[in-house]
C-alpha positions, -999 to +999 in steps of 0.1 A: +175-399-081+149-423-069+122-404-089+143-406-121+147-444-116+109-447-112+103-427-144+128-449-163+111-481-151+077-467-160+090-460-195+103-495-199+070-510-188+050-487-212+071-496-242+077-533-235+045-544-253+045-521-283+067-504-308+086-472-299+072-440-314+092-431-345+102-466-352+108-474-389+083-500-400+084-516-435+052-531-446+053-556-475+023-563-497+015-578-531-003-550-548-024-569-573-054-578-551-081-550-552-098-538-531-073-547-504-041-536-522-033-525-558-016-497-577-035-467-590-029-449-623-004-426-606+017-455-592+004-452-556-001-484-537-037-480-525-064-502-509-081-511-477-051-529-461-028-500-471-051-474-456-053-495-424-015-496-422-012-459-428-037-451-402-021-474-376+012-457-384-004-423-376-020-436-344+012-453-332+039-429-345+055-453-370+078-441-397+061-462-424+074-475-457+053-498-480+069-522-505+053-541-533+066-576-534+054-608-553+031-627-529+053-658-527+083-637-517+065-619-488+070-647-462+107-652-471+112-614-470+096-612-435+116-641-421+148-625-435+140-592-418+137-573-451+102-562-441+085-560-407+048-566-415+029-584-442-004-567-451-018-587-480-052-601-469-037-634-459-056-662-444-046-674-409-035-711-412-017-735-388+011-739-414+017-702-416+014-697-379+044-720-374+065-695-394+051-661-384+029-644-358-005-632-368-025-603-356-060-607-344-083-616-373-095-584-391-114-599-421-133-632-429-129-644-465-146-670-486-136-681-521-152-675-554-148-692-588-145-671-619-148-683-655-149-666-689-182-648-697-191-672-724-182-704-704-209-730-698-192-742-667-210-742-634-203-753-598-216-788-604-190-796-630-161-772-623-141-799-605-144-824-634-131-830-669-095-821-658-102-784-661-072-760-656-079-738-626-055-710-616-046-694-584-018-672-571+012-691-558+016-693-520-021-684-513-048-703-495-065-706-528-035-724-542-034-748-512-071-754-516-067-765-553-036-786-546-054-804-518-085-808-539-064-825-566-048-848-541-083-857-528-094-868-562-109-837-579-104-839-616-085-806-621-052-794-632-039-767-608-020-739-624+001-716-602+008-680-611+029-652-597+002-626-601-036-625-605-034-604-637-016-633-654-043-658-644-071-635-657-053-630-690-051-668-694-088-672-685-097-645-710-076-662-737-090-696-729-056-711-718-070-715-682-106-726-675-112-709-642-098-686-615-102-690-577-099-660-554-114-643-523-149-632-530-146-594-526-116-595-549-133-618-574-163-594-575-139-566-585-123-587-612-158-596-625-164-559-631-131-552-648-124-584-668-146-604-692-153-630-665-182-640-643-186-656-609-203-690-608-201-699-571-186-695-536-167-719-514-159-715-477-125-728-468-115-741-433-093-711-426-114-681-436-100-655-411-073-631-423-046-614-403-016-592-406+018-609-401+050-601-382+082-621-376+079-651-353+082-640-317+073-604-327+108-590-320+099-555-330+068-554-307+044-545-335+014-568-328+002-548-299+002-516-321-016-534-349-043-551-327-050-519-306-048-498-338-075-519-355-097-517-323-093-479-322-103-475-359-134-496-352-143-477-320-139-444-338-162-455-366-135-452-392-133-489-400-170-490-412-166-459-434-133-473-449-150-506-456-179-490-473-155-468-494-138-499-508-164-527-507-193-504-517-174-479-540-164-478-576-127-488-576-123-471-610-125-438-591-095-446-568-069-425-585-088-392-583-104-401-549-071-410-533-054-379-547-081-358-533-081-373-498-045-382-491-037-348-478-061-354-449-043-387-441-009-370-442-022-344-417-035-372-394-072-364-400-081-401-403-118-395-399-118-368-426-098-390-449-121-420-446-152-399-450-138-380-480-128-413-497-161-429-490-180-399-505-158-398-536-158-436-542-195-441-538-209-410-556 
């Protein structure tokens, strides 16, 4: 009897700081932000953040579901318990930290300015002449532009629900510029008729995954230790190269060819297969 009590106590101690194996975990994202999260031609939600979540799910035994939600609805969905984790390359800010709990930083992001290819604008005059500059609602970029306008920058901030809508308006000349994280802006510069004219470094450049305040489902320990494990196994570097150094136009075929390895739990094999396919 005493031994059974000890075993039970040990089990409580082991699971107190992390999720229980088999726990259902719903990850919310806004799948319009390549290379971190977007939708391929077959309707799969793909990207760096998504692969990290899928890999952590394998390592920790989560029963994972991923939902695509507009960015400005992610925080309300998390607070309402409709999702358990936000994985959307989100900057860690004091304001957000009052509402949610962040994982350890996993990425550092700066901001880039995009304009139409035929624009004569440059960094010296981008914040003058009351230019219309767009950013996705609820993002650090949006906050940056709102604060810049309050501080006297001669701009008109235009908020959009999705990045595609901003880029369509920049392309059509209805908006003068777009501001976004540099890795994502580089992707857009390759796939839209826009060019990058400069980079800014915001105060809060570190990005993290988010869970409900107080971490009621004990997911942060799994996320933080999962990221560390992916780094120690060398998977993180390979995955980063696949997305940051690869041709994102290949993602539909590359993901289709590699996903079987992920589903079997061969995380190293998946990452290497994806890297080889994306960078060939």
